[in-house]
C-alpha positions in Angstrom: -3.3 24.6 34.2 -3.5 24.2 30.9 -2.4 20.5 30.4 -4.8 19.9 33.4 -7.5 21.7 31.6 -6.9 19.9 28.4 -6.9 16.3 29.9 -9.8 16.7 31.8 -11.8 17.7 28.6 -10.5 14.7 27.3 -11.5 12.5 30.0 -15.4 14.4 29.9 -15.6 13.4 26.5 -14.4 10.0 26.5 -17.1 9.4 29.7 -19.4 10.4 26.6 -18.1 8.3 24.3 -18.2 5.6 26.8 -21.7 5.7 27.1 -22.4 5.4 23.4 -21.9 2.2 21.7 -18.2 0.2 20.5 -18.8 1.6 16.7 -18.4 5.2 18.0 -14.8 5.0 18.8 -14.5 4.3 15.2 -16.0 7.4 13.9 -14.6 9.7 16.8 -11.2 9.6 16.4 -9.4 12.3 14.4 -5.6 13.5 13.1 -5.8 16.2 15.5 -7.0 18.1 18.4 -7.8 15.9 21.4 -8.7 13.4 19.6 -6.0 13.2 17.5 -2.5 10.9 17.1 -1.1 12.0 20.5 -4.4 10.8 22.2 -5.2 7.6 20.4 -3.7 5.4 22.9 -5.5 6.9 25.8 -9.1 7.3 24.3 -9.6 3.5 24.2 -7.8 1.5 26.1 -7.7 -1.2 23.6 -5.4 1.2 21.3 -2.5 1.6 23.9 -0.4 0.3 21.2 -0.8 4.0 19.9 1.2 5.3 22.7 3.6 2.3 24.1 4.4 0.4 21.1 7.8 -0.4 19.9 7.0 -1.5 16.4 5.2 1.7 15.3 4.4 3.1 11.6 4.8 4.7 9.2 8.5 5.3 9.3 11.3 7.4 7.4 13.4 5.2 5.3 17.0 5.6 4.9 18.7 4.5 2.2 21.8 4.0 4.1 20.5 1.8 6.3 18.9 -0.4 4.2 19.8 -4.1 4.3 20.2 -6.6 1.1 18.9 -9.6 1.3 19.3 -12.1 -1.2 16.4 -14.2 0.2 13.8 -11.7 -0.6 11.6 -13.1 -3.6 9.6 -11.2 -6.1 6.0 -10.0 -4.6 2.8 -11.8 -6.6 -0.5 -10.4 -6.7 -3.2 -12.2 -8.5 -4.7 -11.0 -11.7 -8.2 -11.5 -11.2 -10.5 -8.3 -11.3 -12.4 -7.3 -7.6 -15.1 -5.3 -7.3 -16.1 -3.4 -4.2 -17.3 0.2 -2.2 -15.1 3.2 -1.6 -15.9 4.8 1.4 -15.7 8.2 3.2 -15.6 7.4 6.6 -14.5 11.1 7.5 -11.2 10.0 8.3 -9.5 8.5 5.3 -11.1 7.0 1.6 -10.9 3.3 2.2 -11.9 0.9 -0.6 -13.3 -2.5 0.8 -13.7 -5.6 -1.9 -16.9 -7.2 -1.5 -16.7 -10.3 1.0 -19.4 -12.0 -0.6 -17.3 -12.2 -4.4 -16.2 -15.6 -5.8 -13.1 -14.2 -6.6 -10.3 -13.9 -4.4 -6.3 -11.4 -4.9 -4.2 -13.5 -3.6 -0.8 -11.3 -2.4 2.6 -14.1 -1.8 5.9 -14.3 -2.4 8.3 -11.5 -1.2 9.2 -11.7 2.7 6.0 -13.3 3.2 5.8 -16.9 4.4 1.6 -17.3 4.0 -0.6 -16.7 1.4 -2.5 -13.0 2.0 -6.3 -12.1 0.9 -6.4 -8.6 -0.4 -9.0 -6.6 1.6 -8.7 -2.8 1.4 -6.9 0.1 0.1 -6.4 3.2 2.1 -6.0 6.5 0.8 -3.5 9.1 2.6 -2.7 12.6 1.4 -1.8 16.1 1.9 -3.8 19.6 1.0 -0.3 20.7 0.0 2.5 19.1 -2.4 5.0 18.5 0.0 3.3 16.3 2.2 0.8 13.4 2.3 2.6 10.5 2.2 2.5 8.7 6.0 6.1 7.0 4.9 9.0 9.0 3.9 12.1 8.5 1.7 14.7 10.0 3.3 12.6 11.8 4.6 11.1 13.4 1.6 7.2 13.0 1.8 5.0 12.6 -1.3 1.6 14.2 -2.1 -0.4 11.0 -1.4 0.7 7.1 -0.6 -2.0 4.5 -1.2 -1.6 1.3 1.3 -3.1 -2.2 0.1 -3.7 -4.0 2.9 -4.3 -8.0 2.8 -5.2 -10.6 5.6 -3.4 -14.1 6.5 -5.9 -16.3 4.6 -4.1 -19.2 5.9 -4.3 -18.9 9.5 -7.0 -16.6 10.1 -10.6 -16.2 9.2 -11.1 -12.5 8.4 -9.5 -8.9 8.3 -10.8 -8.4 12.1 -9.3 -11.2 13.6 -6.0 -11.4 11.5 -5.2 -7.8 12.5 -5.0 -8.9 16.1 -2.6 -11.8 15.6 0.9 -12.6 14.7 1.7 -11.9 10.9 -2.2 -11.4 10.6 -2.0 -8.2 7.8 0.5 -7.3 4.6 0.4 -4.0 3.7 1.9 -2.9 0.1 2.2 1.1 0.3 2.7 2.8 -2.9 4.0 6.5 -3.0 2.1 8.9 -5.2 3.7 11.5 -7.4 2.5 14.0 -9.7 2.7 13.5 -12.9 1.1 13.9 -16.7 -0.3 10.6 -17.3 -2.2 9.3 -14.3 -2.3 5.3 -14.0 -4.8 3.7 -16.0 -5.8 1.3 -13.1 -6.0 4.3 -10.2 -8.2 5.8 -12.7 -11.2 3.4 -12.0 -11.0 5.2 -8.3 -10.6 8.3 -8.9 -13.8 8.6 -11.0 -15.5 8.1 -7.8 -13.9 11.0 -6.0 -16.9 13.3 -6.8 -19.2 10.7 -5.5 -17.5 10.7 -2.1 -17.2 14.4 -1.0 -19.0 13.9 2.3 -18.5 11.7 5.2 -20.1 8.3 4.7 -20.3 8.7 1.1 -20.1 5.3 -0.9 -19.4 4.6 -4.4 -19.6 1.2 -6.1 -16.6 0.2 -8.0 -16.4 -2.5 -10.4 -13.5 -4.4 -12.6 -10.2 -3.2 -10.1 -6.9 -4.8 -11.5 -4.6 -5.0 -8.1 -1.8 -6.2 -10.3 -2.7 -3.4 -12.7 -2.5 -0.5 -9.9 0.4 -1.2 -8.6 3.9 0.3 -10.3 6.2 -2.1 -12.7 9.0 -3.1 -10.5 10.4 -6.0 -8.6 11.8 -3.7 -5.6 11.1 -2.9 -2.3 11.7 -2.5 1.3 10.4 -4.5 4.0 9.8 -4.0 7.7 7.7 -5.4 10.5 5.5 -2.8 11.8 1.4 -1.5 12.4 -1.3 -0.1 11.3 -1.3 3.2 11.3 -4.9 4.1 12.0 -6.3 3.1 15.5 -5.4 0.2 17.1 -2.1 0.5 15.9 -1.7 -3.4 15.7 1.5 -4.4 15.4 0.7 -7.0 13.1 1.9 -5.5 9.7 4.3 -6.9 7.2 4.9 -3.5 5.5 6.2 -3.8 1.3 7.2 -0.2 0.4 7.7 -0.6 -3.6 10.4 1.7 -5.1 8.8 3.4 -7.6 5.8 5.7 -7.4 2.2 5.8 -9.4 1.2 9.3 -10.9 -1.7 11.7 -10.3 -2.5 14.0 -12.2 -3.1 17.6 -10.7 -7.1 17.9 -11.8 -7.6 14.3 -9.7 -5.3 15.5 -6.8 -7.7 18.7 -6.9 -10.7 16.7 -7.0 -9.2 14.5 -4.3 -8.5 17.5 -2.0 -12.2 18.8 -2.0 -13.4 15.7 0.0 -14.9 16.7 3.4 -14.5 15.1 6.6 -18.0 15.6 7.4 -21.6 15.4 6.1 -23.0 17.2 3.3 -25.0 19.5 5.9 -22.0 19.9 7.9 -18.8 19.0 5.6 -16.4 20.5 8.5 -12.7 20.6 7.4 -11.3 18.9 4.4 -10.7 15.4 4.5 -6.9 15.8 3.4 -3.1 15.8 5.9 -4.6 12.8 7.1 -1.2 11.1 7.9 0.0 9.8 11.4 3.3 11.4 12.2 6.3 8.9 11.8 7.2 6.8 14.3 10.4 5.9 16.1 12.5 2.6 14.4 13.7 1.3 17.5 16.5 -0.8 16.6 13.9 -2.9 13.8 16.0 -3.9 9.9 14.5 -2.7 7.0 15.2 -5.0 4.2 15.1 -4.9 0.5 15.6 -7.0 -2.3 17.6 -4.5 -4.4 21.3 -5.7 -4.9 22.8 -2.4 -5.4 26.2 -3.5 -5.9 25.1 -5.6 -9.3 23.9 -2.2 -10.6 26.3 0.3 -9.8 27.0 0.4 -13.2 23.3 -0.2 -14.8 20.3 2.3 -14.1 19.7 2.1 -10.9 15.7 2.1 -9.0 13.9 5.6 -8.4 11.6 7.4 -7.0 11.6 10.0 -9.8 10.1 9.9 -13.3 12.2 7.9 -15.8 12.3 11.7 -17.8 13.4 13.6 -15.0 15.8 10.9 -13.2 19.1 12.7 -12.3 22.3 11.8 -10.4 22.3 14.0 -8.3 20.4 13.7 -5.6 20.2 17.4 -4.3 17.7 17.8 -7.1 15.7 15.0 -6.0 16.1 14.5 -2.3 14.8 11.5 -0.9 15.4 9.8 -4.2 17.5 6.4 -4.6 20.2 7.5 -6.6 23.4 5.5 -8.2 24.8 7.9 -5.5 23.1 6.6 -2.5 23.0 3.6 -4.2 26.5 3.5 -3.6 26.9 4.2 -0.2 23.8 1.3 0.2 26.6 -1.3 -1.6 29.1 -0.3 1.1 26.7 -0.7 3.6 25.7 -3.6 2.2 28.8 -5.3 2.4 29.5 -5.4 6.1 
């Protein structure tokens, strides 16, 4: 009876929403409740992949299942600085580049066969330090995750078209870890947090260098997946960089003050806006890190250099020398 009552409530809500304009679909969904992640595929027929898709994101990345691919190239990001708006949508924070600007930032290389044009940055985070990132490394969740999206500018005209099409999108995932020193370029974004406290608040950002925002690493993991918000389009080439960027406790505190609702009805905090992990369904996760060559060198890690340890028990989910040894053995099969 409880399930039946819940479904009737959901259907009633759908009828009401369906009577409104299409834009309301984007405003109505949430991360919990009857409009939460379990129901995304039901509240809008165009979002059916959220329920039925087989190449969904985010996923848990198991280091011992990575496949080394020597053909993977380094990722290249233009150094141009861009401007745009940081927007509190009520579901997450998103930075959108100014589409009228003459300067474009291109993302190329890596596993990409085409030129992708940077368009958006999404910020997902938790209200506690032990969760927040959508992707996980060996079931380890970071306090936050920044996702840099671009669209295939060689085949498609814009983001809206590309998200429905094959090879349409690229997403670069940056894990965000607590640290004493904030990434200087990330500060361009965090300085605007106090101006986007409530839903539909926007703040103008100027001179943001996407290149400088990325951590100093050539290592990454890549797989084919989807957008992690409705409609879960399975057109994304994901790249998860093998080094985090850092946010201070103070900046994270301000971020956690952001609210889902407008100023007159702020509702709940904006955080905890991460989609649950999705099944891998036999997809391959490739990496350009050849652990066999790095066994005697300092292995890449998600831990801060000064706190690096060889024992994965101290840093669960972090790529460690022991883990890389197993990866090397697995890569030679």
